[in-house]
C-alpha positions in Angstrom: -30.0 18.9 -25.9 -29.0 15.4 -26.9 -25.4 16.7 -27.1 -25.6 18.3 -23.6 -27.0 15.0 -22.2 -24.1 13.1 -23.7 -21.6 15.5 -22.1 -23.2 15.2 -18.7 -23.2 11.4 -18.9 -19.4 11.6 -19.7 -18.8 13.9 -16.8 -20.5 11.5 -14.5 -18.4 8.6 -15.9 -15.1 10.5 -15.5 -16.0 11.4 -11.9 -16.6 7.7 -11.1 -13.2 7.0 -12.7 -11.6 9.7 -10.6 -13.0 8.1 -7.4 -11.5 4.7 -8.4 -8.0 6.1 -9.3 -8.0 8.2 -6.1 -8.8 5.0 -4.1 -6.1 3.0 -5.9 -3.6 5.8 -5.2 -4.4 5.6 -1.4 -4.1 1.8 -1.4 -0.8 1.9 -3.3 0.6 4.6 -0.9 -0.3 2.4 2.2 1.3 -0.7 0.6 4.3 1.3 -0.4 5.0 2.4 3.2 5.0 -1.3 4.2 7.1 -2.4 1.3 9.6 0.4 1.8 10.1 -0.6 5.4 10.7 -4.2 4.3 13.4 -3.2 1.7 15.0 -0.8 4.1 15.4 -3.6 6.7 16.6 -6.1 4.1 19.2 -4.1 2.2 22.0 -3.9 4.9 21.7 -7.7 5.5 21.8 -8.5 1.7 24.7 -6.2 1.1 26.7 -7.7 4.0 25.9 -11.2 2.8 27.1 -10.3 -0.7 30.3 -8.7 0.6 31.1 -11.9 2.7 30.3 -14.2 -0.2 32.4 -12.2 -2.6 35.3 -12.2 -0.2 34.9 -16.0 0.2 34.7 -16.5 -3.5 37.9 -14.5 -4.1 39.8 -16.7 -1.6 38.3 -20.0 -2.7 38.7 -19.3 -6.4 36.6 -21.2 -9.0 37.2 -24.7 -7.5 34.1 -26.6 -8.6 35.2 -29.6 -6.6 35.1 -27.4 -3.4 31.5 -26.4 -4.2 29.5 -26.4 -7.5 28.3 -22.8 -6.9 31.9 -21.6 -6.9 32.4 -22.7 -10.5 33.0 -19.9 -13.0 32.5 -21.3 -16.5 32.4 -19.8 -20.0 28.9 -18.2 -20.1 27.4 -20.1 -23.0 24.1 -21.1 -21.4 22.5 -18.0 -19.8 19.3 -17.5 -17.9 17.5 -14.1 -17.5 15.3 -14.0 -14.4 12.8 -11.2 -15.1 10.8 -9.7 -12.2 7.5 -8.0 -13.2 4.2 -7.6 -11.5 1.0 -9.6 -11.7 -1.2 -6.6 -12.3 -1.1 -3.5 -14.6 -2.1 0.1 -14.0 1.4 0.9 -12.8 2.6 3.3 -15.5 5.8 2.1 -17.3 6.8 -0.3 -14.6 6.2 -3.5 -16.5 7.0 -2.2 -20.0 10.3 -0.7 -18.9 11.5 -3.9 -17.3 10.2 -5.9 -20.3 12.0 -3.8 -22.9 15.3 -3.8 -20.9 15.3 -7.5 -20.4 14.3 -8.3 -24.0 17.1 -6.0 -25.3 19.6 -7.9 -23.1 18.1 -11.2 -24.4 18.7 -10.1 -28.1 22.2 -8.9 -27.3 23.1 -12.3 -25.7 21.6 -14.2 -28.6 23.5 -12.1 -31.1 26.7 -13.0 -29.2 25.9 -16.7 -29.8 24.7 -17.5 -26.3 22.0 -20.0 -25.6 19.5 -17.8 -23.6 16.5 -18.9 -21.6 14.1 -16.8 -19.5 12.6 -17.4 -16.1 9.5 -15.3 -15.3 8.3 -13.9 -12.0 5.1 -12.1 -12.5 2.2 -12.5 -15.0 3.0 -9.4 -17.0 6.5 -10.5 -17.8 5.2 -13.9 -19.0 2.7 -12.2 -21.3 5.4 -9.9 -22.7 8.0 -12.6 -23.5 5.4 -15.1 -24.8 4.3 -12.5 -27.4 7.9 -12.4 -28.6 8.3 -16.2 -28.6 11.2 -16.2 -26.2 12.1 -19.6 -24.6 10.6 -19.5 -21.1 11.8 -22.4 -19.0 10.4 -21.4 -15.6 7.3 -19.4 -14.7 6.8 -18.6 -11.0 3.3 -17.6 -10.1 1.6 -16.3 -6.9 4.9 -15.1 -5.5 3.8 -11.6 -4.6 0.8 -12.8 -2.6 2.1 -12.9 1.0 5.7 -12.6 -0.2 8.2 -14.3 2.1 11.7 -15.6 2.2 10.4 -19.2 1.8 9.0 -18.2 -1.6 12.3 -16.7 -2.6 14.0 -19.9 -1.5 11.8 -22.0 -3.7 12.9 -19.9 -6.7 16.5 -20.1 -5.5 16.4 -23.9 -5.3 15.4 -24.2 -8.9 18.2 -21.8 -10.0 20.8 -23.5 -7.9 19.8 -27.0 -9.2 20.0 -25.8 -12.8 23.4 -24.2 -12.2 25.0 -27.1 -10.3 23.8 -29.6 -12.9 25.5 -27.6 -15.7 22.2 -26.6 -17.3 23.3 -23.0 -16.8 26.6 -21.1 -16.9 25.4 -17.7 -15.8 22.2 -16.3 -14.3 21.1 -12.6 -14.4 18.4 -10.8 -12.4 16.5 -8.1 -14.2 14.2 -6.0 -11.9 13.2 -2.5 -10.9 15.3 -1.1 -8.0 13.4 1.1 -5.7 14.7 4.7 -5.4 11.7 6.7 -4.3 7.9 6.8 -4.8 8.5 8.5 -8.2 11.7 6.9 -9.2 12.6 3.3 -10.1 15.7 2.1 -11.8 15.9 -0.9 -14.1 18.8 -3.1 -12.9 20.5 -6.1 -14.6 22.8 -7.8 -12.2 24.6 -11.1 -12.3 23.5 -13.6 -9.7 25.7 -16.6 -10.7 28.6 -17.1 -11.0 29.4 -15.1 -7.8 31.5 -12.0 -8.5 34.7 -12.4 -6.5 35.9 -9.4 -4.5 39.1 -7.8 -5.5 41.6 -8.3 -2.6 45.2 -7.0 -2.4 48.0 -9.5 -2.5 48.8 -9.7 1.3 45.1 -10.4 2.1 44.7 -13.1 -0.6 46.5 -15.7 1.5 44.3 -15.0 4.5 41.3 -17.4 4.6 38.4 -18.0 6.9 38.3 -20.6 9.6 35.5 -23.1 8.8 33.6 -25.0 11.5 32.7 -27.8 11.4 34.4 -28.0 7.9 34.6 -25.9 4.7 32.2 -28.0 2.6 29.5 -28.0 5.3 29.7 -24.2 5.6 29.7 -23.7 1.8 26.7 -26.0 1.4 24.7 -23.7 3.7 26.0 -20.2 3.0 26.2 -20.2 -0.9 22.6 -21.2 -1.5 21.7 -18.7 1.2 23.4 -16.0 -0.8 21.3 -16.9 -3.9 18.1 -16.9 -1.8 18.8 -13.6 -0.1 19.6 -11.9 -3.4 16.4 -13.1 -5.0 14.4 -12.1 -1.9 16.0 -8.6 -2.0 15.2 -8.2 -5.7 11.6 -9.3 -5.0 11.2 -6.7 -2.2 12.8 -4.0 -4.5 10.3 -5.0 -7.2 7.3 -4.8 -4.9 8.2 -1.4 -3.5 8.9 -0.1 -7.1 5.5 -1.5 -8.3 3.6 0.3 -5.5 5.5 3.5 -6.1 4.9 3.4 -9.8 1.2 2.6 -9.3 0.8 5.4 -6.8 2.4 7.9 -9.2 0.3 6.6 -12.1 -2.9 6.8 -10.2 -2.1 10.3 -8.9 -1.5 11.4 -12.5 -4.7 9.7 -13.6 -6.7 11.5 -10.9 -5.2 14.9 -11.8 -6.0 14.2 -15.5 -9.6 13.2 -14.6 -10.0 16.5 -12.7 -8.7 18.4 -15.8 -11.1 16.5 -18.0 -14.0 17.2 -15.8 -13.2 21.0 -15.9 -13.0 20.9 -19.7 -16.2 18.9 -20.0 -18.0 21.2 -17.6 -17.0 24.2 -19.7 -18.2 22.4 -22.8 -21.5 21.5 -21.1 -22.1 25.1 -20.0 -21.4 26.3 -23.6 -23.8 23.7 -25.0 -26.5 24.7 -22.4 -26.0 28.4 -23.3 -26.3 27.6 -27.0 -29.5 25.7 -26.4 -31.0 28.5 -24.3 -30.0 31.0 -27.0 -31.6 28.9 -29.7 -34.8 28.6 -27.7 -35.0 32.4 -27.1 -34.5 33.0 -30.8 -37.3 30.7 -31.6 -39.6 32.4 -29.1 -38.7 35.8 -30.5 -39.2 34.7 -34.0 -42.6 33.2 -33.2 -43.7 36.4 -31.5 -42.6 38.5 -34.5 -44.5 36.2 -36.8 -47.7 36.7 -34.7 -47.3 40.5 -34.9 -47.1 40.4 -38.6 
């Protein structure tokens, strides 16, 4: 009977766990809808901004005197900006991005680059600290009430490091949202700006700048960095909620399977106990007859 009691206690525990995972799945699903709306609205704006800046970069060239963010230097000093979540229970969301970013880190180090890491999200900080990677910036509390202003605060740090020649290249490493059950790890270059390929007749055609070229570049180039970071943050948030919803759905289903298996085990234990008791009663009765 002690064994049966232990099984029933475990069944109750698994049922409580199933309630928690089911609730977490519903919360993640609700947050995913909101995050998905945000990234759907942001993507067209971000892509058009990137297209415009790439076109401008192709025409302006790598003239650092025109603007420091247009400089394209030999990428000796490289920064990886890694976007993870602050919380776990999201399946392979954090481990996947950590492994991909660390692999890129090792490849760059093997090439002789001076690589540093900027972390957005507590889980990424934990991952890279365990591997003794040089973390120069840690941005915390970004995902709570995520806004463009928070992305701008990150962008300001990156722009300052790049324009002061502390960095030659900056890469974003994040999970791109595909669907609730699919996220893709992306490593994309943020700086220097990738120039658009333009055909020869169009190369000579430039924009008209008002009030002047430097004033426009001072506004629009940092804006590009901020928009790209904000888009990556929105992608990461939507991917996190999708991964957590899928993980909690799997956990709920696994809990249901475990409850069924434990219930069957408990029934067998109860039947065995009843059979044992009946055999004892029959044995006692036979003894009395003798």
